[in-house]
KOLDREN-620639 format. One record per residue (C-alpha): residue number from 1; residue in three letters; x, y, z. Coordinates in steps of 0.5 Angstrom, whole numbers, plus 500, padded with zeros to 3 digits. Layout:
<pts>
<pt NUM 'Ala' <X Y Z>>;
...
</pts>
This chain:
<pts>
<pt 1 'Unk' <388 496 637>>;
<pt 2 'Unk' <381 499 639>>;
<pt 3 'Unk' <375 496 635>>;
<pt 4 'Unk' <368 500 635>>;
<pt 5 'Unk' <362 498 631>>;
<pt 6 'Unk' <357 504 629>>;
<pt 7 'Unk' <350 504 626>>;
<pt 8 'Unk' <354 507 620>>;
<pt 9 'Unk' <357 500 619>>;
<pt 10 'Unk' <364 503 620>>;
<pt 11 'Unk' <370 501 624>>;
<pt 12 'Unk' <374 505 629>>;
<pt 13 'Unk' <381 503 631>>;
<pt 14 'Unk' <388 506 634>>;
<pt 15 'Unk' <394 505 630>>;
<pt 16 'Unk' <400 505 634>>;
<pt 17 'Unk' <405 503 629>>;
<pt 18 'Unk' <406 510 625>>;
<pt 19 'Unk' <410 516 628>>;
<pt 20 'Unk' <407 523 629>>;
<pt 21 'Unk' <410 525 622>>;
<pt 22 'Unk' <408 519 618>>;
<pt 23 'Unk' <401 519 614>>;
<pt 24 'Unk' <399 514 609>>;
<pt 25 'Unk' <401 515 602>>;
<pt 26 'Unk' <402 510 598>>;
<pt 27 'Unk' <407 504 597>>;
<pt 28 'Unk' <401 499 595>>;
<pt 29 'Unk' <400 492 598>>;
<pt 30 'Unk' <396 488 593>>;
<pt 31 'Unk' <393 481 596>>;
<pt 32 'Unk' <394 477 590>>;
<pt 33 'Unk' <391 470 589>>;
<pt 34 'Unk' <392 463 592>>;
<pt 35 'Unk' <399 460 589>>;
<pt 36 'Unk' <400 452 590>>;
<pt 37 'Unk' <407 449 589>>;
<pt 38 'Unk' <411 452 595>>;
<pt 39 'Unk' <414 451 601>>;
<pt 40 'Unk' <417 455 606>>;
<pt 41 'Unk' <421 456 612>>;
<pt 42 'Unk' <421 463 613>>;
<pt 43 'Unk' <418 463 620>>;
<pt 44 'Unk' <422 458 623>>;
<pt 45 'Unk' <416 453 624>>;
<pt 46 'Unk' <414 447 620>>;
<pt 47 'Unk' <407 447 616>>;
<pt 48 'Unk' <402 443 620>>;
<pt 49 'Unk' <395 443 622>>;
<pt 50 'Unk' <396 450 625>>;
<pt 51 'Unk' <400 453 620>>;
<pt 52 'Unk' <399 455 613>>;
<pt 53 'Unk' <404 458 607>>;
<pt 54 'Unk' <404 465 605>>;
<pt 55 'Unk' <409 467 599>>;
<pt 56 'Unk' <411 474 599>>;
<pt 57 'Unk' <413 478 593>>;
<pt 58 'Unk' <416 485 593>>;
<pt 59 'Unk' <415 490 587>>;
<pt 60 'Unk' <415 498 586>>;
<pt 61 'Unk' <412 503 582>>;
<pt 62 'Unk' <417 508 577>>;
<pt 63 'Unk' <420 514 580>>;
<pt 64 'Unk' <426 518 578>>;
<pt 65 'Unk' <431 514 581>>;
<pt 66 'Unk' <437 509 578>>;
<pt 67 'Unk' <439 506 585>>;
<pt 68 'Unk' <434 506 591>>;
<pt 69 'Unk' <438 501 596>>;
<pt 70 'Unk' <436 501 603>>;
<pt 71 'Unk' <435 495 608>>;
<pt 72 'Unk' <429 491 610>>;
<pt 73 'Unk' <429 490 617>>;
<pt 74 'Unk' <423 487 619>>;
<pt 75 'Unk' <416 484 615>>;
<pt 76 'Unk' <411 483 620>>;
<pt 77 'Unk' <404 480 620>>;
<pt 78 'Unk' <399 482 626>>;
<pt 79 'Unk' <393 477 627>>;
<pt 80 'Unk' <386 479 630>>;
<pt 81 'Unk' <388 477 637>>;
<pt 82 'Unk' <394 482 637>>;
<pt 83 'Unk' <400 476 636>>;
<pt 84 'Unk' <405 478 631>>;
<pt 85 'Unk' <409 474 626>>;
<pt 86 'Unk' <416 476 623>>;
<pt 87 'Unk' <416 473 616>>;
<pt 88 'Unk' <423 476 614>>;
<pt 89 'Unk' <428 471 616>>;
<pt 90 'Unk' <434 475 615>>;
<pt 91 'Unk' <436 483 614>>;
<pt 92 'Unk' <435 484 607>>;
<pt 93 'Unk' <438 489 602>>;
<pt 94 'Unk' <434 491 597>>;
<pt 95 'Unk' <434 496 591>>;
<pt 96 'Unk' <427 498 589>>;
<pt 97 'Unk' <429 501 583>>;
<pt 98 'Unk' <430 494 580>>;
<pt 99 'Unk' <423 492 581>>;
<pt 100 'Unk' <419 497 576>>;
<pt 101 'Unk' <417 492 571>>;
<pt 102 'Unk' <417 486 575>>;
<pt 103 'Unk' <415 483 582>>;
<pt 104 'Unk' <421 479 586>>;
<pt 105 'Unk' <419 473 590>>;
<pt 106 'Unk' <422 475 597>>;
<pt 107 'Unk' <420 469 601>>;
<pt 108 'Unk' <415 463 602>>;
<pt 109 'Unk' <414 463 610>>;
<pt 110 'Unk' <410 458 614>>;
<pt 111 'Unk' <406 462 619>>;
<pt 112 'Unk' <400 460 624>>;
<pt 113 'Unk' <393 460 621>>;
<pt 114 'Unk' <388 465 622>>;
<pt 115 'Unk' <386 472 620>>;
<pt 116 'Unk' <391 477 619>>;
<pt 117 'Unk' <389 485 620>>;
<pt 118 'Unk' <396 488 619>>;
<pt 119 'Unk' <402 488 615>>;
<pt 120 'Unk' <408 492 618>>;
<pt 121 'Unk' <415 494 614>>;
<pt 122 'Unk' <421 497 617>>;
<pt 123 'Unk' <426 500 613>>;
<pt 124 'Unk' <433 502 615>>;
<pt 125 'Unk' <436 508 611>>;
<pt 126 'Unk' <442 509 615>>;
<pt 127 'Unk' <446 506 610>>;
<pt 128 'Unk' <442 508 604>>;
<pt 129 'Unk' <445 509 597>>;
<pt 130 'Unk' <440 513 593>>;
<pt 131 'Unk' <441 516 586>>;
<pt 132 'Unk' <436 520 583>>;
<pt 133 'Unk' <436 524 576>>;
<pt 134 'Unk' <437 531 576>>;
<pt 135 'Unk' <434 536 571>>;
<pt 136 'Unk' <440 535 566>>;
<pt 137 'Unk' <439 527 566>>;
<pt 138 'Unk' <445 526 571>>;
<pt 139 'Unk' <445 521 576>>;
<pt 140 'Unk' <446 525 583>>;
<pt 141 'Unk' <448 521 589>>;
<pt 142 'Unk' <443 523 595>>;
<pt 143 'Unk' <445 523 602>>;
<pt 144 'Unk' <440 528 605>>;
<pt 145 'Unk' <434 524 607>>;
<pt 146 'Unk' <428 527 611>>;
<pt 147 'Unk' <421 526 613>>;
<pt 148 'Unk' <416 532 611>>;
<pt 149 'Unk' <417 536 617>>;
<pt 150 'Unk' <425 536 615>>;
<pt 151 'Unk' <427 531 621>>;
<pt 152 'Unk' <433 526 618>>;
<pt 153 'Unk' <430 519 617>>;
<pt 154 'Unk' <434 513 620>>;
<pt 155 'Unk' <429 508 620>>;
<pt 156 'Unk' <421 508 618>>;
<pt 157 'Unk' <416 503 620>>;
<pt 158 'Unk' <410 503 616>>;
<pt 159 'Unk' <403 499 616>>;
<pt 160 'Unk' <398 496 612>>;
<pt 161 'Unk' <391 495 615>>;
<pt 162 'Unk' <388 488 612>>;
<pt 163 'Unk' <380 489 613>>;
<pt 164 'Unk' <374 488 610>>;
<pt 165 'Unk' <375 486 603>>;
<pt 166 'Unk' <382 486 604>>;
<pt 167 'Unk' <382 481 609>>;
<pt 168 'Unk' <388 476 609>>;
<pt 169 'Unk' <387 469 612>>;
<pt 170 'Unk' <392 463 613>>;
<pt 171 'Unk' <389 456 613>>;
<pt 172 'Unk' <393 449 612>>;
<pt 173 'Unk' <394 447 605>>;
<pt 174 'Unk' <391 453 602>>;
<pt 175 'Unk' <398 458 600>>;
<pt 176 'Unk' <396 465 600>>;
<pt 177 'Unk' <400 470 596>>;
<pt 178 'Unk' <402 478 599>>;
<pt 179 'Unk' <405 483 594>>;
<pt 180 'Unk' <408 489 597>>;
<pt 181 'Unk' <409 495 592>>;
<pt 182 'Unk' <414 501 594>>;
<pt 183 'Unk' <412 506 589>>;
<pt 184 'Unk' <418 511 588>>;
<pt 185 'Unk' <414 516 585>>;
<pt 186 'Unk' <409 517 589>>;
<pt 187 'Unk' <412 516 596>>;
<pt 188 'Unk' <419 520 594>>;
<pt 189 'Unk' <421 527 592>>;
<pt 190 'Unk' <428 530 591>>;
<pt 191 'Unk' <429 537 591>>;
<pt 192 'Unk' <435 540 587>>;
<pt 193 'Unk' <435 547 589>>;
<pt 194 'Unk' <442 546 592>>;
<pt 195 'Unk' <445 542 586>>;
<pt 196 'Unk' <451 540 590>>;
<pt 197 'Unk' <446 537 596>>;
<pt 198 'Unk' <439 535 594>>;
<pt 199 'Unk' <434 533 599>>;
<pt 200 'Unk' <430 527 599>>;
<pt 201 'Unk' <423 527 602>>;
<pt 202 'Unk' <420 520 604>>;
<pt 203 'Unk' <413 519 606>>;
<pt 204 'Unk' <412 511 605>>;
<pt 205 'Unk' <405 507 606>>;
<pt 206 'Unk' <402 501 605>>;
<pt 207 'Unk' <395 500 601>>;
<pt 208 'Unk' <392 493 600>>;
<pt 209 'Unk' <387 491 595>>;
<pt 210 'Unk' <385 484 593>>;
<pt 211 'Unk' <383 486 586>>;
<pt 212 'Unk' <389 484 581>>;
<pt 213 'Unk' <388 488 575>>;
<pt 214 'Unk' <394 489 572>>;
<pt 215 'Unk' <399 484 574>>;
<pt 216 'Unk' <407 485 573>>;
<pt 217 'Unk' <411 479 571>>;
<pt 218 'Unk' <415 476 577>>;
<pt 219 'Unk' <422 474 578>>;
<pt 220 'Unk' <424 468 582>>;
<pt 221 'Unk' <432 467 583>>;
<pt 222 'Unk' <436 462 587>>;
<pt 223 'Unk' <440 455 587>>;
<pt 224 'Unk' <437 450 583>>;
<pt 225 'Unk' <434 444 588>>;
<pt 226 'Unk' <431 439 583>>;
<pt 227 'Unk' <428 438 576>>;
<pt 228 'Unk' <422 433 575>>;
<pt 229 'Unk' <422 432 568>>;
<pt 230 'Unk' <416 428 568>>;
<pt 231 'Unk' <412 434 571>>;
<pt 232 'Unk' <415 439 567>>;
<pt 233 'Unk' <417 443 573>>;
<pt 234 'Unk' <423 444 577>>;
<pt 235 'Unk' <424 447 584>>;
<pt 236 'Unk' <429 453 587>>;
<pt 237 'Unk' <431 455 593>>;
<pt 238 'Unk' <429 462 594>>;
<pt 239 'Unk' <434 467 594>>;
<pt 240 'Unk' <432 474 593>>;
<pt 241 'Unk' <435 481 591>>;
<pt 242 'Unk' <442 481 592>>;
<pt 243 'Unk' <443 475 596>>;
<pt 244 'Unk' <448 471 593>>;
<pt 245 'Unk' <446 465 589>>;
<pt 246 'Unk' <450 460 592>>;
<pt 247 'Unk' <449 455 598>>;
<pt 248 'Unk' <443 450 600>>;
<pt 249 'Unk' <440 455 606>>;
<pt 250 'Unk' <433 455 605>>;
<pt 251 'Unk' <431 460 610>>;
<pt 252 'Unk' <427 464 605>>;
<pt 253 'Unk' <423 457 603>>;
<pt 254 'Unk' <423 454 596>>;
<pt 255 'Unk' <418 455 590>>;
<pt 256 'Unk' <416 450 585>>;
<pt 257 'Unk' <416 453 577>>;
<pt 258 'Unk' <412 450 572>>;
<pt 259 'Unk' <414 450 565>>;
<pt 260 'Unk' <411 448 558>>;
<pt 261 'Unk' <413 448 550>>;
<pt 262 'Unk' <413 456 550>>;
<pt 263 'Unk' <418 457 556>>;
<pt 264 'Unk' <425 460 553>>;
<pt 265 'Unk' <432 458 557>>;
<pt 266 'Unk' <439 461 556>>;
<pt 267 'Unk' <444 456 560>>;
<pt 268 'Unk' <451 458 560>>;
<pt 269 'Unk' <450 462 554>>;
<pt 270 'Unk' <446 458 550>>;
<pt 271 'Unk' <439 459 548>>;
<pt 272 'Unk' <433 453 548>>;
<pt 273 'Unk' <426 452 548>>;
<pt 274 'Unk' <421 448 551>>;
<pt 275 'Unk' <423 441 554>>;
<pt 276 'Unk' <430 441 551>>;
<pt 277 'Unk' <431 447 555>>;
<pt 278 'Unk' <428 443 561>>;
<pt 279 'Unk' <433 437 560>>;
<pt 280 'Unk' <439 441 559>>;
<pt 281 'Unk' <437 444 566>>;
<pt 282 'Unk' <436 437 569>>;
<pt 283 'Unk' <444 436 567>>;
<pt 284 'Unk' <446 442 571>>;
<pt 285 'Unk' <449 441 578>>;
<pt 286 'Unk' <444 442 584>>;
<pt 287 'Unk' <445 449 587>>;
<pt 288 'Unk' <447 452 580>>;
<pt 289 'Unk' <445 459 580>>;
<pt 290 'Unk' <438 460 576>>;
<pt 291 'Unk' <433 466 575>>;
<pt 292 'Unk' <426 465 572>>;
<pt 293 'Unk' <421 470 569>>;
<pt 294 'Unk' <414 468 569>>;
<pt 295 'Unk' <407 469 571>>;
<pt 296 'Unk' <402 467 577>>;
<pt 297 'Unk' <397 464 574>>;
<pt 298 'Unk' <390 465 578>>;
<pt 299 'Unk' <386 459 575>>;
<pt 300 'Unk' <391 454 576>>;
<pt 301 'Unk' <394 457 582>>;
<pt 302 'Unk' <402 456 580>>;
<pt 303 'Unk' <408 460 578>>;
<pt 304 'Unk' <409 459 570>>;
<pt 305 'Unk' <416 460 567>>;
<pt 306 'Unk' <417 465 561>>;
<pt 307 'Unk' <424 465 561>>;
<pt 308 'Unk' <429 461 565>>;
<pt 309 'Unk' <437 463 566>>;
<pt 310 'Unk' <442 458 569>>;
<pt 311 'Unk' <449 457 570>>;
<pt 312 'Unk' <454 463 567>>;
<pt 313 'Unk' <448 466 564>>;
<pt 314 'Unk' <446 469 571>>;
<pt 315 'Unk' <450 475 573>>;
<pt 316 'Unk' <455 473 579>>;
<pt 317 'Unk' <458 468 575>>;
<pt 318 'Unk' <465 468 572>>;
<pt 319 'Unk' <464 474 568>>;
<pt 320 'Unk' <463 481 570>>;
<pt 321 'Unk' <456 484 568>>;
<pt 322 'Unk' <453 491 566>>;
<pt 323 'Unk' <446 492 565>>;
<pt 324 'Unk' <443 499 563>>;
<pt 325 'Unk' <441 502 556>>;
<pt 326 'Unk' <445 504 550>>;
<pt 327 'Unk' <445 512 549>>;
<pt 328 'Unk' <450 512 543>>;
<pt 329 'Unk' <453 508 539>>;
<pt 330 'Unk' <460 509 535>>;
<pt 331 'Unk' <462 503 531>>;
<pt 332 'Unk' <463 497 536>>;
<pt 333 'Unk' <463 502 542>>;
<pt 334 'Unk' <457 502 546>>;
<pt 335 'Unk' <455 508 551>>;
<pt 336 'Unk' <451 505 557>>;
<pt 337 'Unk' <447 510 562>>;
<pt 338 'Unk' <444 508 568>>;
<pt 339 'Unk' <449 502 569>>;
<pt 340 'Unk' <449 497 574>>;
<pt 341 'Unk' <456 493 575>>;
<pt 342 'Unk' <456 486 578>>;
<pt 343 'Unk' <463 484 579>>;
<pt 344 'Unk' <464 476 578>>;
<pt 345 'Unk' <466 476 585>>;
<pt 346 'Unk' <459 478 587>>;
<pt 347 'Unk' <460 486 589>>;
<pt 348 'Unk' <455 491 586>>;
<pt 349 'Unk' <457 498 583>>;
<pt 350 'Unk' <453 503 580>>;
<pt 351 'Unk' <456 507 575>>;
<pt 352 'Unk' <452 512 571>>;
<pt 353 'Unk' <456 511 565>>;
<pt 354 'Unk' <460 505 562>>;
<pt 355 'Unk' <463 504 555>>;
<pt 356 'Unk' <462 497 552>>;
<pt 357 'Unk' <467 494 547>>;
<pt 358 'Unk' <464 489 543>>;
<pt 359 'Unk' <466 485 537>>;
<pt 360 'Unk' <465 480 531>>;
<pt 361 'Unk' <466 474 537>>;
<pt 362 'Unk' <461 477 541>>;
<pt 363 'Unk' <455 473 542>>;
<pt 364 'Unk' <448 476 542>>;
<pt 365 'Unk' <441 474 545>>;
<pt 366 'Unk' <435 477 546>>;
<pt 367 'Unk' <429 475 551>>;
<pt 368 'Unk' <423 471 549>>;
<pt 369 'Unk' <427 468 543>>;
<pt 370 'Unk' <432 463 540>>;
<pt 371 'Unk' <433 466 534>>;
<pt 372 'Unk' <440 468 532>>;
<pt 373 'Unk' <442 475 533>>;
<pt 374 'Unk' <449 479 532>>;
<pt 375 'Unk' <452 486 534>>;
<pt 376 'Unk' <448 490 529>>;
<pt 377 'Unk' <442 488 532>>;
<pt 378 'Unk' <444 493 538>>;
<pt 379 'Unk' <441 500 537>>;
<pt 380 'Unk' <441 506 541>>;
<pt 381 'Unk' <435 506 547>>;
<pt 382 'Unk' <436 498 547>>;
<pt 383 'Unk' <436 496 554>>;
<pt 384 'Unk' <442 490 555>>;
<pt 385 'Unk' <445 486 560>>;
<pt 386 'Unk' <453 485 558>>;
<pt 387 'Unk' <457 479 560>>;
<pt 388 'Unk' <465 481 559>>;
<pt 389 'Unk' <471 483 563>>;
<pt 390 'Unk' <472 490 567>>;
<pt 391 'Unk' <478 494 566>>;
<pt 392 'Unk' <481 493 573>>;
<pt 393 'Unk' <484 500 572>>;
<pt 394 'Unk' <478 503 570>>;
<pt 395 'Unk' <471 500 572>>;
<pt 396 'Unk' <467 505 567>>;
<pt 397 'Unk' <470 500 561>>;
<pt 398 'Unk' <468 493 560>>;
<pt 399 'Unk' <471 489 554>>;
<pt 400 'Unk' <465 484 551>>;
<pt 401 'Unk' <469 482 545>>;
<pt 402 'Unk' <469 475 547>>;
<pt 403 'Unk' <463 475 552>>;
<pt 404 'Unk' <456 476 550>>;
<pt 405 'Unk' <450 481 550>>;
<pt 406 'Unk' <443 480 552>>;
<pt 407 'Unk' <438 484 549>>;
<pt 408 'Unk' <432 486 554>>;
<pt 409 'Unk' <425 488 554>>;
<pt 410 'Unk' <425 496 554>>;
<pt 411 'Unk' <420 500 556>>;
<pt 412 'Unk' <418 506 553>>;
<pt 413 'Unk' <413 512 555>>;
<pt 414 'Unk' <410 517 551>>;
<pt 415 'Unk' <403 520 548>>;
<pt 416 'Unk' <401 518 541>>;
<pt 417 'Unk' <402 523 535>>;
<pt 418 'Unk' <398 518 530>>;
<pt 419 'Unk' <396 511 528>>;
<pt 420 'Unk' <396 509 521>>;
<pt 421 'Unk' <399 502 521>>;
<pt 422 'Unk' <405 504 526>>;
<pt 423 'Unk' <404 508 532>>;
<pt 424 'Unk' <408 514 532>>;
<pt 425 'Unk' <409 516 539>>;
<pt 426 'Unk' <412 523 542>>;
<pt 427 'Unk' <417 519 547>>;
<pt 428 'Unk' <417 522 555>>;
<pt 429 'Unk' <422 516 557>>;
<pt 430 'Unk' <426 510 555>>;
<pt 431 'Unk' <426 506 561>>;
<pt 432 'Unk' <425 512 566>>;
<pt 433 'Unk' <431 516 562>>;
<pt 434 'Unk' <430 523 559>>;
<pt 435 'Unk' <430 521 551>>;
<pt 436 'Unk' <434 528 550>>;
<pt 437 'Unk' <440 524 553>>;
<pt 438 'Unk' <440 519 547>>;
<pt 439 'Unk' <444 520 541>>;
<pt 440 'Unk' <440 517 535>>;
<pt 441 'Unk' <445 518 530>>;
<pt 442 'Unk' <446 512 526>>;
<pt 443 'Unk' <440 508 528>>;
<pt 444 'Unk' <437 509 521>>;
<pt 445 'Unk' <440 508 514>>;
<pt 446 'Unk' <442 515 513>>;
<pt 447 'Unk' <441 521 517>>;
<pt 448 'Unk' <434 523 515>>;
<pt 449 'Unk' <432 516 517>>;
<pt 450 'Unk' <435 516 524>>;
<pt 451 'Unk' <430 515 530>>;
<pt 452 'Unk' <426 521 532>>;
<pt 453 'Unk' <424 521 539>>;
<pt 454 'Unk' <418 526 538>>;
<pt 455 'Unk' <416 522 532>>;
<pt 456 'Unk' <418 515 534>>;
<pt 457 'Unk' <416 509 530>>;
<pt 458 'Unk' <413 503 533>>;
<pt 459 'Unk' <411 497 530>>;
<pt 460 'Unk' <405 494 534>>;
<pt 461 'Unk' <405 487 530>>;
<pt 462 'Unk' <399 484 532>>;
<pt 463 'Unk' <397 488 538>>;
<pt 464 'Unk' <390 492 538>>;
<pt 465 'Unk' <391 499 537>>;
<pt 466 'Unk' <384 501 537>>;
<pt 467 'Unk' <382 507 542>>;
<pt 468 'Unk' <389 510 541>>;
<pt 469 'Unk' <387 517 539>>;
<pt 470 'Unk' <392 523 538>>;
<pt 471 'Unk' <394 525 545>>;
<pt 472 'Unk' <393 518 548>>;
<pt 473 'Unk' <398 516 554>>;
<pt 474 'Unk' <401 510 552>>;
<pt 475 'Unk' <407 505 555>>;
<pt 476 'Unk' <410 500 551>>;
<pt 477 'Unk' <415 494 552>>;
<pt 478 'Unk' <419 491 546>>;
<pt 479 'Unk' <425 491 543>>;
<pt 480 'Unk' <429 497 539>>;
<pt 481 'Unk' <430 495 531>>;
<pt 482 'Unk' <437 494 529>>;
<pt 483 'Unk' <442 499 528>>;
<pt 484 'Unk' <442 503 521>>;
<pt 485 'Unk' <435 500 520>>;
<pt 486 'Unk' <432 501 513>>;
<pt 487 'Unk' <427 506 511>>;
<pt 488 'Unk' <421 502 511>>;
<pt 489 'Unk' <423 499 518>>;
<pt 490 'Unk' <420 502 525>>;
<pt 491 'Unk' <424 504 530>>;
<pt 492 'Unk' <421 499 535>>;
<pt 493 'Unk' <418 493 535>>;
<pt 494 'Unk' <412 492 541>>;
<pt 495 'Unk' <411 486 545>>;
<pt 496 'Unk' <406 490 549>>;
<pt 497 'Unk' <402 496 549>>;
<pt 498 'Unk' <398 499 554>>;
<pt 499 'Unk' <393 505 553>>;
<pt 500 'Unk' <394 508 560>>;
<pt 501 'Unk' <388 512 560>>;
<pt 502 'Unk' <384 505 561>>;
<pt 503 'Unk' <388 503 567>>;
<pt 504 'Unk' <386 504 574>>;
<pt 505 'Unk' <390 509 577>>;
<pt 506 'Unk' <392 512 584>>;
<pt 507 'Unk' <392 519 586>>;
<pt 508 'Unk' <396 522 591>>;
<pt 509 'Unk' <396 529 594>>;
<pt 510 'Unk' <398 532 600>>;
<pt 511 'Unk' <398 539 604>>;
<pt 512 'Unk' <404 542 608>>;
<pt 513 'Unk' <402 545 612>>;
<pt 514 'Unk' <395 542 613>>;
<pt 515 'Unk' <389 546 609>>;
<pt 516 'Unk' <382 547 611>>;
<pt 517 'Unk' <380 549 604>>;
<pt 518 'Unk' <383 543 601>>;
<pt 519 'Unk' <377 540 599>>;
<pt 520 'Unk' <371 544 596>>;
<pt 521 'Unk' <364 543 594>>;
<pt 522 'Unk' <363 536 598>>;
<pt 523 'Unk' <357 532 597>>;
<pt 524 'Unk' <355 525 596>>;
<pt 525 'Unk' <357 526 589>>;
<pt 526 'Unk' <364 528 590>>;
<pt 527 'Unk' <368 534 591>>;
<pt 528 'Unk' <374 538 588>>;
<pt 529 'Unk' <381 539 590>>;
<pt 530 'Unk' <384 545 591>>;
<pt 531 'Unk' <391 545 589>>;
<pt 532 'Unk' <393 552 590>>;
<pt 533 'Unk' <398 550 597>>;
<pt 534 'Unk' <399 543 596>>;
<pt 535 'Unk' <406 540 598>>;
<pt 536 'Unk' <411 535 594>>;
<pt 537 'Unk' <406 530 592>>;
<pt 538 'Unk' <400 532 587>>;
<pt 539 'Unk' <400 526 582>>;
<pt 540 'Unk' <396 521 578>>;
<pt 541 'Unk' <400 515 577>>;
<pt 542 'Unk' <397 510 572>>;
<pt 543 'Unk' <402 504 569>>;
<pt 544 'Unk' <408 508 571>>;
<pt 545 'Unk' <406 514 568>>;
<pt 546 'Unk' <405 520 572>>;
<pt 547 'Unk' <401 526 571>>;
<pt 548 'Unk' <402 532 575>>;
<pt 549 'Unk' <395 535 577>>;
<pt 550 'Unk' <397 542 577>>;
<pt 551 'Unk' <399 542 570>>;
<pt 552 'Unk' <392 539 568>>;
<pt 553 'Unk' <389 546 567>>;
<pt 554 'Unk' <383 544 571>>;
<pt 555 'Unk' <380 543 578>>;
<pt 556 'Unk' <381 535 579>>;
<pt 557 'Unk' <374 532 582>>;
<pt 558 'Unk' <373 526 585>>;
<pt 559 'Unk' <367 522 585>>;
<pt 560 'Unk' <364 515 588>>;
<pt 561 'Unk' <365 509 583>>;
<pt 562 'Unk' <358 505 581>>;
<pt 563 'Unk' <353 505 587>>;
<pt 564 'Unk' <358 508 592>>;
<pt 565 'Unk' <360 502 595>>;
<pt 566 'Unk' <368 501 597>>;
<pt 567 'Unk' <373 502 602>>;
<pt 568 'Unk' <373 509 605>>;
<pt 569 'Unk' <378 511 610>>;
<pt 570 'Unk' <379 518 615>>;
<pt 571 'Unk' <385 518 619>>;
<pt 572 'Unk' <386 523 624>>;
<pt 573 'Unk' <390 523 631>>;
<pt 574 'Unk' <392 516 630>>;
<pt 575 'Unk' <385 513 629>>;
<pt 576 'Unk' <383 510 623>>;
<pt 577 'Unk' <375 510 621>>;
<pt 578 'Unk' <373 505 616>>;
<pt 579 'Unk' <367 506 611>>;
<pt 580 'Unk' <364 502 606>>;
<pt 581 'Unk' <359 507 603>>;
<pt 582 'Unk' <361 513 600>>;
<pt 583 'Unk' <355 517 603>>;
<pt 584 'Unk' <357 515 610>>;
<pt 585 'Unk' <364 517 609>>;
<pt 586 'Unk' <362 524 606>>;
<pt 587 'Unk' <357 525 612>>;
<pt 588 'Unk' <363 524 617>>;
<pt 589 'Unk' <368 528 613>>;
<pt 590 'Unk' <363 534 613>>;
<pt 591 'Unk' <362 534 620>>;
<pt 592 'Unk' <370 534 622>>;
<pt 593 'Unk' <371 539 617>>;
<pt 594 'Unk' <366 543 620>>;
<pt 595 'Unk' <369 542 627>>;
<pt 596 'Unk' <376 546 624>>;
<pt 597 'Unk' <379 539 622>>;
<pt 598 'Unk' <385 541 616>>;
<pt 599 'Unk' <387 536 611>>;
<pt 600 'Unk' <394 533 610>>;
<pt 601 'Unk' <393 528 605>>;
<pt 602 'Unk' <388 524 600>>;
<pt 603 'Unk' <390 518 597>>;
<pt 604 'Unk' <384 515 592>>;
<pt 605 'Unk' <385 509 587>>;
<pt 606 'Unk' <380 509 581>>;
<pt 607 'Unk' <379 510 573>>;
<pt 608 'Unk' <381 517 571>>;
<pt 609 'Unk' <378 521 565>>;
<pt 610 'Unk' <383 526 562>>;
<pt 611 'Unk' <378 530 559>>;
<pt 612 'Unk' <375 533 565>>;
<pt 613 'Unk' <380 531 570>>;
<pt 614 'Unk' <375 526 574>>;
<pt 615 'Unk' <377 520 578>>;
<pt 616 'Unk' <372 515 580>>;
<pt 617 'Unk' <374 512 586>>;
<pt 618 'Unk' <372 506 590>>;
<pt 619 'Unk' <378 506 595>>;
<pt 620 'Unk' <380 513 598>>;
<pt 621 'Unk' <384 515 605>>;
<pt 622 'Unk' <383 522 607>>;
<pt 623 'Unk' <388 524 613>>;
<pt 624 'Unk' <386 530 617>>;
<pt 625 'Unk' <389 534 623>>;
</pts>
């Protein structure tokens, strides 16, 4: 890496880690905040005066994928002096599609102290299992995986540079946290021109940002290490992703979990809340399988549990488990699409459709509640986790008549039709699925009151609905109301409601082949994007909601945010130049374009004005050839 400082306060260095065919699109690596209560062994060294602890999580942005399973080979950090530290203890299988709405803890690694300037992720696609949705809503296995130039991908190595305001410092006694975000929609495109043999184009990259504006909930999984009733805490041995939740191997480190009176528990199929749940957890054997859903608290510097699942309430125990969305219901038969099947012995199978049999002896619970529920509470659209016994002759049928169903938080996307007490939404997706795939027959008390996805009735409860004008894009999480609900009951009870227009977004556009006229009217005030000959990527993503820039009906314009300060980059010939003012960035960019440089891609983060297609950005990368 070569460093050079100029009068324009910019940094120029050579990036040796990317291949010629790669350029920075998004995956996103968000440097979060300090996290206490963790210990790590990921680097193979013990914490001391020359070491610190880094807790690493992995998340994803939503895409049209129902399984995106690849191997994570390495995760390395590069110090300012060039030293490289591998923080991934073992090769790890990851299904990125499972982490759209949450971040999963990967490891708590002990690493040498110092300033780190780069993180590098290596992925192996040779044994990838990827299923994408085609235009008819069917899940199709994708085996042809290529880069932008059409070359077959086996392994990918991508890096994020941690410079300026995004610097990562490791110090003794001050645990830090790094989250990597692999955005499926932003970095992957499936071409279904040949329906029998679709082609996936992958263009991953990592970004870094110290500003956590819309944090996701976090998931921690692993065997129970100890419970401290006096402190109302417990500690888990980290076991990420699909690693078996057994044994005392601490190579991924351990993490302390803080609980309170509002923490919900489900232990061996029984619901508890508060200290009663912690006491029941304390009665479980050491190394009992546990899964925790919670939040990183930026003020108290700790991981706080919202939900705790233990024992047989965790997939991989004595029962087979199916997770997916109910797309239709006929009596006590549920049809689930996008189903992931976890067998009792621990194997994971993807079946696009599974039939679930429920009955009077089926136990029903709901996330974030200890209230009693029954099978009539399970309706079309609801995301569920079902514990039962799979038919050995047919893995598409699960008997849960003596098992139990957990109703999970369900995600909706759409645009507001009207607001009058309830919020009426024209749905565009239910947990990423096209609403046309759902048969809403029977959801209402009669046919006239069945749910209508084009006028879906949302009960906002106490949530604020001001600012939700007609046409506002929204993202909602909550629960579907009971099957056969009465006329005066909404179709859905909202737990959270996000006005997407108020969320910071990420704009990603690429040109293939590179274009000399991709940028127009370049000045200190900003520039226009010419989308006439764009490649596969031409979207703005906000809170998981993607907008196709080519369908806006007007030319997108990017301007500097506020006083023009920020982090702006030009990447050309494997060299990356940083600017901390938009003015200096524009001056250099204008000069290079005048010298016949062509634009390969643009990545910009900021707030987007839907009315005039204006993005105000303080972070931008322009790739040139």
